[in-house]
N, C-alpha and C positions, 0 to 999 in steps of 0.2 A: 370177638363177637361170635365166633362159631360155638363157643361153650354156652353162651346165653341162648342162642337159637336152639341148641340141643336140649337145654333145660326147659325151655318154653314148650317143647314138644310133650313134656310130662306135666309141667306146672304152669299156672298163670303167674306171671311176674310183672304186674303193672308198674312196679317201681324199680325194676331191674333185679339183679342178683343181690340177695341179702348180704350184708357185710359179715366179715369174720366174727365180729363181736355179737351180732344178732344170732348167728348160727351157734356160737358158743353158749349164749344164754338159753337157746332152745334145747341144746343137748344136755345142759346142766340140769334142766327141769325134767327131762325124760328119765324114767327109771331104766336101769340097765337091761332088765328083762323085757321091757316093752318096746325098746327102740327098734328092734328087728321087725316086730309086728306092725309098728307104725309105718315103717318104710315099705313093707309089703303092701299095706293098705293104700298108701299114697301112690305106689306104682300101679295099683289096680284101679285107681281113680275113685277109691272109696271114701276119701275125706274131702 
């Protein structure tokens, strides 16, 4: 539960932590060059 609480300090997780399969689909759609930019923007609350 501590991991979920930590993630919720950065993200809204109304349905809990996404499954491995969901995250895998997300990363498969991201271009390698843009993934770092997306994470920085997510961390800054930009998305």
